[in-house]
C-alpha positions as CSV (number, residue, x, y, z in Angstrom):
1,M,67.5,-91.9,-67.9
2,R,67.4,-94.0,-64.8
3,P,70.8,-94.3,-63.0
4,F,72.8,-97.4,-63.7
5,P,72.2,-99.8,-60.9
6,K,74.9,-101.3,-58.7
7,L,76.7,-104.2,-60.4
8,Y,75.5,-107.1,-58.4
9,K,78.1,-109.9,-58.1
10,V,77.0,-113.4,-57.5
11,T,79.1,-114.6,-54.5
12,E,77.5,-117.9,-53.9
13,N,77.7,-120.9,-56.2
14,P,74.0,-121.8,-56.6
15,T,72.8,-125.3,-57.3
16,F,70.2,-125.8,-59.9
17,L,67.6,-128.6,-60.0
18,K,67.1,-130.4,-63.3
19,L,63.8,-132.2,-63.8
20,T,63.6,-134.5,-66.8
21,L,60.1,-135.7,-67.8
22,T,59.1,-138.4,-70.2
23,I,55.4,-137.9,-71.2
24,K,53.0,-140.2,-73.1
25,P,50.9,-139.0,-74.8
26,L,53.0,-135.9,-75.2
27,L,50.3,-133.3,-75.8
28,P,48.7,-131.5,-74.2
29,A,50.4,-132.8,-71.0
30,R,53.7,-131.2,-71.9
31,E,52.2,-127.7,-72.1
32,I,50.3,-128.3,-68.9
33,A,53.5,-129.5,-67.2
34,V,55.4,-126.3,-68.2
35,A,52.5,-124.1,-66.9
36,W,52.3,-125.9,-63.6
37,L,56.0,-126.2,-62.9
38,D,56.4,-122.5,-63.6
39,T,54.4,-121.9,-60.4
40,C,56.7,-123.8,-58.1
41,G,60.1,-122.3,-59.0
42,F,61.2,-123.8,-62.3
43,D,61.9,-121.0,-64.9
44,M,63.8,-122.6,-67.8
45,F,62.2,-125.2,-70.0
46,E,63.3,-127.2,-73.0
47,N,60.9,-129.3,-75.1
48,G,61.8,-132.7,-76.4
49,A,60.3,-135.2,-78.7
50,E,59.3,-137.4,-75.8
51,G,58.9,-134.9,-73.0
52,M,60.7,-131.9,-71.5
53,V,63.4,-130.7,-69.2
54,A,62.9,-128.0,-66.5
55,Y,65.5,-126.1,-64.6
56,G,65.3,-123.9,-61.6
57,K,67.5,-122.7,-58.7
58,K,67.1,-125.4,-56.0
59,S,66.8,-122.9,-53.2
60,E,63.7,-121.3,-55.0
61,I,61.8,-124.5,-55.9
62,D,58.9,-125.5,-53.7
63,I,59.5,-129.2,-53.5
64,P,56.1,-130.2,-51.9
65,S,54.3,-128.2,-54.7
66,C,56.4,-129.9,-57.3
67,D,55.6,-133.4,-55.9
68,S,51.9,-132.5,-56.0
69,I,52.2,-131.3,-59.6
70,L,53.8,-134.6,-60.6
71,L,51.0,-136.5,-59.0
72,D,48.5,-134.4,-60.8
73,L,50.3,-134.9,-64.1
74,K,50.0,-138.7,-63.7
75,E,46.2,-138.2,-63.8
76,I,46.4,-136.9,-67.3
77,A,49.3,-138.8,-68.9
78,E,51.8,-141.6,-68.3
79,I,55.0,-139.8,-67.0
80,K,58.4,-140.8,-65.9
81,F,60.6,-138.3,-64.1
82,E,64.2,-137.9,-62.9
83,F,65.7,-135.2,-60.7
84,E,69.3,-134.1,-60.9
85,T,71.3,-131.4,-59.3
86,V,73.5,-129.2,-61.5
87,Q,76.2,-127.0,-60.2
88,S,76.5,-123.6,-61.9
89,E,80.1,-124.1,-62.8
90,N,79.2,-127.2,-64.7
91,W,76.5,-125.4,-66.8
92,N,78.7,-124.0,-69.5
93,A,80.6,-127.3,-69.9
94,A,77.4,-129.2,-70.3
95,W,76.0,-126.6,-72.7
96,E,79.2,-126.8,-74.8
97,A,79.0,-130.6,-75.0
98,D,75.3,-130.8,-75.8
99,Y,74.6,-127.9,-78.2
100,P,75.8,-126.8,-81.6
101,A,75.8,-123.3,-83.0
102,I,72.4,-122.1,-84.1
103,D,71.6,-121.1,-87.7
104,V,68.6,-118.8,-88.1
105,D,67.7,-119.4,-91.7
106,G,71.2,-118.3,-92.8
107,L,70.4,-114.7,-91.7
108,A,71.9,-114.9,-88.2
109,H,74.0,-117.3,-86.1
110,M,74.2,-117.7,-82.4
111,R,77.3,-119.4,-81.2
112,A,79.6,-119.9,-78.3
113,P,83.1,-118.4,-78.3
114,F,84.6,-121.8,-79.2
115,H,82.5,-122.1,-82.4
116,P,84.0,-120.9,-85.6
117,K,82.8,-117.5,-87.0
118,P,80.1,-118.0,-89.7
119,S,80.8,-116.9,-93.2
120,G,77.8,-114.6,-93.4
121,G,74.8,-113.3,-91.6
122,L,74.5,-111.7,-88.2
123,D,77.1,-113.1,-85.8
124,I,76.1,-113.3,-82.2
125,I,78.3,-114.8,-79.5
126,I,76.6,-116.1,-76.4
127,Q,78.0,-117.8,-73.3
128,P,74.9,-118.7,-71.2
129,Q,76.0,-118.9,-67.6
130,M,72.7,-120.4,-66.5
131,S,70.7,-117.7,-68.3
132,F,67.8,-118.5,-70.5
133,G,68.0,-117.6,-74.2
134,T,70.7,-119.4,-76.1
135,G,68.7,-119.8,-79.3
136,H,68.2,-123.5,-78.8
137,H,64.8,-122.8,-77.3
138,A,62.1,-122.3,-80.0
139,T,60.9,-119.0,-78.4
140,T,64.4,-117.4,-78.7
141,W,64.8,-118.7,-82.2
142,Q,61.5,-117.3,-83.3
143,M,62.1,-113.9,-81.6
144,L,65.4,-113.5,-83.4
145,R,64.0,-114.6,-86.7
146,R,61.2,-112.2,-86.5
147,L,63.4,-109.4,-85.2
148,L,65.4,-109.7,-88.4
149,D,62.2,-108.8,-90.4
150,E,61.7,-105.7,-88.4
151,T,63.1,-102.2,-89.1
152,T,65.6,-101.7,-86.2
153,L,67.9,-99.0,-87.6
154,G,67.8,-95.9,-85.6
155,L,65.0,-97.1,-83.2
156,S,64.8,-97.3,-79.5
157,V,64.4,-100.9,-78.4
158,L,63.2,-102.4,-75.1
159,D,64.2,-106.1,-74.3
160,M,62.2,-107.3,-71.3
161,G,63.4,-110.6,-69.7
162,C,66.7,-110.3,-71.7
163,G,68.2,-113.5,-70.4
164,T,71.5,-113.9,-72.1
165,G,71.0,-110.6,-73.9
166,V,70.9,-112.2,-77.3
167,L,68.0,-110.1,-78.6
168,A,69.4,-106.9,-77.2
169,I,72.8,-107.7,-78.8
170,A,71.0,-108.4,-82.1
171,A,69.2,-105.1,-81.9
172,H,72.5,-103.3,-81.4
173,L,74.1,-105.1,-84.3
174,L,71.1,-104.2,-86.5
175,G,71.6,-100.5,-85.9
176,A,69.3,-99.6,-83.0
177,K,70.1,-96.2,-81.6
178,E,69.2,-97.3,-78.0
179,V,68.6,-100.7,-76.4
180,V,67.4,-101.1,-72.8
181,A,67.7,-104.7,-71.6
182,I,66.0,-105.7,-68.3
183,D,65.9,-108.9,-66.4
184,V,64.8,-109.7,-62.8
185,D,67.5,-112.5,-62.4
186,T,70.9,-111.4,-61.3
187,W,72.6,-114.1,-63.4
188,S,70.9,-112.8,-66.5
189,F,71.7,-109.2,-65.6
190,E,75.4,-110.1,-65.4
191,N,75.4,-112.5,-68.3
192,T,73.9,-109.9,-70.6
193,Q,76.8,-107.5,-69.8
194,S,79.4,-110.3,-70.3
195,N,77.9,-111.2,-73.6
196,Y,77.9,-107.5,-74.6
197,S,81.7,-107.8,-74.1
198,L,82.0,-110.9,-76.1
199,N,80.3,-109.1,-79.0
200,D,82.6,-106.0,-78.6
201,L,79.7,-103.9,-77.4
202,D,81.2,-102.6,-74.2
203,S,81.1,-99.1,-75.4
204,R,77.4,-99.4,-76.1
205,I,76.6,-100.1,-72.4
206,I,75.7,-96.7,-71.1
207,P,74.1,-96.0,-67.7
208,G,70.5,-97.4,-67.7
209,E,70.9,-99.7,-70.7
210,V,71.2,-103.0,-68.8
211,L,69.0,-103.1,-65.7
212,L,68.3,-105.5,-62.9
213,G,64.6,-105.5,-62.1
214,D,61.1,-106.0,-63.5
215,A,58.4,-104.0,-65.3
216,D,58.3,-101.5,-62.4
217,L,61.4,-100.0,-63.9
218,L,59.4,-98.7,-66.8
219,A,57.4,-96.2,-64.7
220,T,59.7,-93.3,-65.7
221,M,60.1,-94.4,-69.4
222,N,56.8,-93.2,-70.8
223,E,56.4,-93.4,-74.6
224,R,60.1,-93.9,-75.2
225,F,60.4,-97.1,-77.2
226,D,59.7,-97.9,-80.8
227,L,60.0,-101.7,-80.5
228,L,59.4,-104.1,-77.6
229,L,60.9,-107.5,-77.3
230,A,59.5,-109.7,-74.5
231,N,60.3,-113.4,-74.4
232,I,59.1,-114.3,-70.9
233,N,56.1,-116.4,-70.0
234,R,52.3,-116.1,-70.2
235,N,51.7,-115.0,-66.6
236,V,54.4,-112.4,-66.6
237,L,53.3,-111.0,-70.0
238,L,49.6,-110.8,-68.9
239,S,50.7,-109.0,-65.7
240,D,53.0,-106.5,-67.4
241,M,51.4,-105.6,-70.7
242,H,49.9,-102.4,-69.3
243,S,53.3,-101.3,-68.1
244,Y,54.8,-102.1,-71.5
245,D,52.1,-100.1,-73.2
246,R,53.0,-96.9,-71.2
247,A,56.6,-97.2,-72.2
248,L,55.9,-97.5,-75.9
249,K,55.5,-94.7,-78.5
250,P,52.4,-94.6,-80.7
251,Q,52.8,-97.1,-83.5
252,A,55.4,-99.0,-81.6
253,R,55.8,-102.7,-82.6
254,I,55.4,-105.4,-79.9
255,L,57.0,-108.8,-80.4
256,M,56.3,-111.4,-77.7
257,S,57.0,-115.1,-77.1
258,G,57.4,-117.6,-74.2
259,F,53.9,-118.9,-74.4
260,F,51.9,-121.7,-76.0
261,P,49.5,-121.2,-79.0
262,N,46.5,-121.7,-76.7
263,D,47.8,-118.7,-74.6
264,L,47.4,-116.3,-77.5
265,L,43.7,-115.8,-76.8
266,P,44.1,-114.3,-73.3
267,L,47.1,-112.3,-74.5
268,Q,45.1,-111.0,-77.4
269,A,42.2,-110.0,-75.1
270,V,44.6,-107.7,-73.1
271,A,46.2,-106.4,-76.3
272,T,42.7,-105.5,-77.6
273,E,42.0,-103.7,-74.4
274,L,45.2,-101.7,-74.9
275,G,44.3,-100.9,-78.5
276,W,47.1,-103.0,-80.0
277,T,46.5,-104.2,-83.5
278,F,47.4,-107.9,-84.0
279,H,49.6,-108.7,-87.1
280,S,50.6,-112.3,-87.0
281,A,51.7,-115.3,-85.0
282,T,54.2,-118.1,-85.7
283,E,54.7,-121.5,-84.0
284,R,57.8,-123.6,-83.6
285,E,58.1,-126.8,-81.5
286,G,54.9,-126.1,-79.7
287,W,55.7,-122.5,-78.8
288,C,54.2,-119.3,-80.1
289,C,55.5,-115.9,-81.1
290,A,53.2,-113.0,-81.9
291,L,53.5,-109.5,-83.3
292,W,51.3,-106.5,-82.4
293,E,51.4,-102.7,-83.1
294,K,50.4,-100.0,-80.7
295,S,47.6,-97.6,-81.8
296,H,48.4,-94.2,-83.3
297,R,47.2,-92.4,-80.2
């Protein structure tokens, strides 16, 4: 197993840029906006009935590219936009004020520490700390809902782009024998460990289980995992699917989200090249979640 990396502590207090877009007509401009804004530094998106909200670290956003994207969007839809800076220490307070606990068909609940414990179902406690994956986003909701339908007991699970760690935590609570959670973002890396503690899983974090990095970390993990969870975005998925494949056992299950229904076709093309069998796809609030199975070879 790869050695446990140094625990990176965030010493600065980063500022995040919040971009609120009102779009008319909503589709397909909202999907196009997400795809374009993803290229200039925004990496968290929330859909709304009249538009969307995008977040990104201000220091990492290419402002000239963002301005150009907004001009291009005006060519395809009527848009209004507003920028706002958000300090990281205010993120949790805003989240607590704006979002309730999440009920996943009565089978699982994602809640903050201040929410009351549910009477039944899987109980997952999440404090976001600017990490993606609270369950309020349709991709996270779908991933968890479909994970509940998978056999997890005794399996080895890989969570790529773990964000808050919600899916890794769920896999642990559902009886996985091993869960490796990976994220390229330092905030997510630390947040996953914090949320493990909130869910009394400290003893389950062994060296190599929570990693800071990308798909390159999978190079030494050949045919190790029975189940892959990847809730990232279209471009990263397309880039990394070959790396995922090498880390999966024959007949492993692959559950991916973070993309639009129209993106399923190029993802399926790569999956076919890899010999993956497509099982099904679901949609929620304009986002897609799909399931494949690796070949028997």
